N, C-alpha and C positions, 0 to 999 in steps of 0.2 A: 250815453255816448255810444256811437257805433264804432266798432273795431273790425278789422279784417283779420281772420285767423286762417292758418294753414292746418289742415287736418290730414293725417296719414294713419293708416291702420294696417295690421297684419293679423289676419284671422287664422287660427290654428285648428287642427282636427281635435276632437270631433266637433261637429256643428257647422261652422263656416257658413253662417246664414248672411251672405252678402246683401241680399235684397232687403232684408229687414233693417240692416244698418244703413244702407243707401236711402231707403224711404225715411228713416229717422233724420239723416242729414238733410235731406230735401225738405223736411217738415220744420226745420229750425226757423225761427222768425228772421226775416231779412232776405238777403239774396245769396245765391251760391253759384259756383262755377266748378266744373269737373274737367280738369286738364287731362286726366287719364289715369288708368290703374286705380290705385288706392289713395290717390291724392285729390283733395278737394280744397277749395277756398270758400269761406263763408264770411259774409259781412253782416254783423248782427249786433244788437244791444246786449246780448247775453255775455256773461263772463266766461273765461276759459273753464272755470270750475263747473258752471252750469252746463256748458256744452258737454264736458266730460261725463257729468251725471246722466244726462239724457242718452248719450251714446252708450255708456256703460250698461244702462238698463237693458239693452238688446244685444250685448256681447257676452261671450263665454268668459269664464275666469282666466283662461289661458291665452286670450287674445291680447294683442298689443295695440296701444292707442297713443298717438303723439299729436298734441295740439299746441300751437304757439302763435303769438301775434306776429304779424309780418312787419318788417322794417319799412323804412321810407323809400328806398330805391329798389327797383326791380328790373330784370332783364329777361328777355325770352329769345329763343331760337326755334324756328319752325313751329311756333304755337299757332293754333287756328285763329282766324279772324274773330270768331265768337269769343274765345277766351281772352284775346288781347282787348277787345271791346269791353268785356266785363271788368278786366283789371283797370283799364283807364277810367271807367265809370265809378269803381268802388275803391280804388287805391289812390287816394289823393296825394300823389307825390310825383317826383320825376321818374321817368322811365326810359328805357332803351329797348327798341324792338328790332 
């Protein structure tokens, strides 16, 4: 079953290899959207534990990672047309834009 997850991270010194983490997020099976900063949405058949394992493999021990499944309803303000389109296509619930 496909679920949509919200992923947030905080990379700490030393290291801070953003590109390696971003490439790993983009390589997860399914689709993704990047609304900005360290926030990503991923729609995938993987579990949260599987996502954490894949991302943790390219993170340092002092980096923070938050992954949670998204709820039914969502709202946006000043989101790009591309992000709103992705949310509508991958988040099968009511929405307010």
